[in-house]
N, C-alpha and C positions, 0 to 999 in steps of 0.2 A: 262524350268521347274525348273532346279536346281537353277537358279537365283531367281525365284519367291519364292521358299522355303527359300533360304538364306535371302532374303529381309524380309520375314515374321518372321523368327527367330530373325533377328537383330531388327526389329520393336518391337517384343514382349519383348526382353531384354531391350530395351531402355525405354519402358513404364513401365516395372517392377522396374526400377531404380528411377523413379520420386517420389518425396515426396509429398504426398497429405496433405491438412490441418490437417487431423486427425492423421497423422504420423509425426508431428513436432518433432524435436530433443528436449530432455529435457531442454537444456539450452535456446533454443529459446522460448519454452512455459513458462519457469520460468521468463524470462525477460518480457514477455507480461503480466503476472499475478502479477508481483512485485508491491507491493503498492508504492505509491508515497508520499513522505514527503510533508506536508503542514505547513504553519506558521499561527498561530491563536493568536490574541491578546485579552486580557481581564484581569480580576482580579482573583487571587487565593482566594478562600474562602472555608470555611468548611460547608458541607451539611450533618448534622448528624455526622457520623464517617469518612466521606470521603471528601477529598479535591477535589474541582472541579474548572474548569476554567469558570468563568461567563463572557460571551461575551455580553449579553444584559439583560434587565429585564426578558426576556422570554426564553433565550437560555443559556445553560450551558453544559459543557462536563465533564464526569468523566475522571480522569487522572490515568493511570495505574501505574505510579511511584509515590507513595504517599510520599516516603522519599524526593524526589526532590521537590515535591509540597509543603511539610511542610515548607521548608526553605523560601518560598516566600509567606506565608500566609498573606493576606491583601495587597499585592502589585500588581501593574499593571505589566504584563509580556507579553512576546512573547514566545509562546510554539511552538516548531518545532517537528513534529511527524506525524504518520499515523492516519488519522481520520477514525474511523469506524462508519459510520452512522447507521448501524444495531444495535449497542449497545450504540451509543451515547458516545463513548469513544475515547480518544486520546492515542495512544501508544507513549509515550513521548521519544523523542530523546534528546532534551535539553530544558531548561527553562532559559530565560534571562530577567532580569528586564528592564523595559522601563525607560528611563531617561527623 
């Protein structure tokens, strides 16, 4: 009987120590949700008061770093950053001219 109680206590302790998907550590959850940088090519142009990356005749993205974009107005570029499809915006990490 004592052995059975001891085994139940050990089994209960072991199951209490397991991490379920809802209890992920903050660093693991942050890594899974971290946005991924993408590279998009196109031309920088001005749409009203805002610089955008025009990828095709029908597709363009707003750029969150207007100062960097202004330096490349009218040029073909490669933009590296996080693309937010909900807002149709690129969170710019860098802009490089295409040669």
